N, C-alpha and C positions, 0 to 999 in steps of 0.2 A: 498550147492553143495556136500561137503564132506560127510555130513550125508546121502544124497540121494545115493551117490555111495556106501557108507558102508552098508546101509540098503538093497540095491539091489545086494549085493555081486559082485560089479564091482571092477576092479582094480583102486585103488586110486592113481592118479598121481598129486602130489601136485603142480608141476611146471605148468602143464596144467590148473589146477584149478585156480591158481594165475593169469594166463593169461586171463582166462575167467571171472574173477571177475567184470571188468568194464561192460561187456556185460550183465552178469547176474543181476548186480545191476540196470542197465538201464532198463532192461526188468521188473524187480520187481517193480521199480519205476513207470513204465508205467501201470502195473496192478493196483498198488495202486491209481494212478491218475484216472484210469478208474473207479474204485470203488467210489472214491470221486466224480467224475463227475456224476455218476448215483445217488449217494446219494443226491447231490445238486438238480439235475433235479427232483427227486421224492419229496424231502423235501419241496421245495418252494411252489408248489401248495397245497400240503397236509397241510402244516402249515397254509396257508391262510384259507383253509376250516376249520381247527381245531380251529383257532382263532374265526371265525364266530360262530362255534358250541359252543365254550366256552362262548361267549357273550349271547347265548340263554339259558345257564344253565350249571352248573358244571357237571351234569350227562352226558349231551350231549358231553361236552368237553372230558370226560373220554372215552366215546365210540369212539370219533374221534381219540383219542390217541391210543387206542387199535387197531383200523383199520389201523392207520399209522404203528404201530409196525408189524401188520400182513402183510402189503404190503412190508415192508422192509425185513421181513423174506422170503416172497415169491420171492422177487427179488434177494436177496443176497445168499440164501441157495444154489442155483445151482452154484454159483460162488466160493464155498468153496475150490474146487480143481483147481481154475483158475491159480494159480501159480505153481502147481506141474509139469505141462508139461514143464515149463521152466527149471526146475532142473533135472527132470527124463529123458526127451527126447530132451532137448536143443531146444525146439520149440520157434517160435516167439510168441509175446504177443497174437495176435488175435487167432492164432491156439490153443494156450494153453488155452485161455478163452473158446473157442468153445468146445474143447475136454473135459475140466473140467465140463462144463455145461452139455454136452451130457452124460458124465459118471454119474454125479449126478442124472440126470433125468431118466436114464435107470436103475439105481440101487437104487432108492429112499428109499425103506424100509431098506436095509442093510446099505446104507450110513447114513441115519438118525440115525440108531441104533449105528453105529460106532462113529459118531460125538457126540451123546448124552453120550455114554460111555466114550469117551475121555474127554469131558467137566466135567463129574462127577468125574472121576479119578483126573484130574488136579485140580479142585476146592476143592475136598475133601482133597487131600493131601496138598494143599496150606494152609488149616486150620491147619493141623497137623504141617507143617513146621513153621508156625508162632506162635506156642505155646510158645517156649522159648523167654524170653525177648531179645531185640536187643543187650544189652551189655553182654549177656551170651555167653560163648564159644560154647554152643549148637546151637546158631544162625548160626554159620558157617556150621554146619552139616545140618541145615535146608535149607540153601542156596544151598549147594551141592546136597542135596536130591531133591530139587525142580528142579535144573538144570538136574539131572539124569533122573527124571521122564518126564520132558518136552522134553528132547532129545529122550527118548524112545517113547513118543507119536508121535513126529515128524517122527521118523523112521517107526512107525506103519502106519502113514498116507501115507508115500511113498510106503510102501509095499502094503497097501490096494489099492492105486491108480494104481499101476502097475498090481496087480492081477485082479482088476475089469476091467481095460482096456483090458487086455489079454482075459478075459472072454467075454466081449462085442464083441471084434474083432472075437473071435471064433464063438459066436452065430450068428453074422451077416454074417460071412463067410458060416456057415452051412445053414443059411436061403437062401442065394444067390444060393448055390448049389442045394438046394431043389427046389427053384423056376425055375432054369434052367432045372432041371430034369423033372419037371412037364410040362414045356412049350414044351419040345421035345416030 
């Protein structure tokens, strides 16, 4: 919550944020449980089919596994920003999930590029931060560096979410105005 407020140049009110922590945690937990429920609902039938395919041959089992991974990506990718509405706009769980999915679907190429770049930066620098041995004093620098980069990427995701949402609202507003103008 504090990272969201700082990233979006809002006034940071620590006492208000501390009061909101239980509600934000509950909403985040509900988003996580929603993800878990979807994962279970999708996984059970797909794993049954995958098991049957694996019995028919290892190649068929691998194809079934790739299809399963594709299905999971197809279902979960639109949910990437499902929790951002909770922290940026203080939305309830279902509205946040719906708005996050709408944002991802309407900005798919740029959202995909943003997520890919964020994952590459995070994982690439994770390799760099893990170079020093654990008992080295440089490991502390690695931990701090990783925390700094992860926080920066989280800030970037909040900024991206807010800017993309503003752009979508503007485009849809312009479209409504044009449609009203044409109908008159």
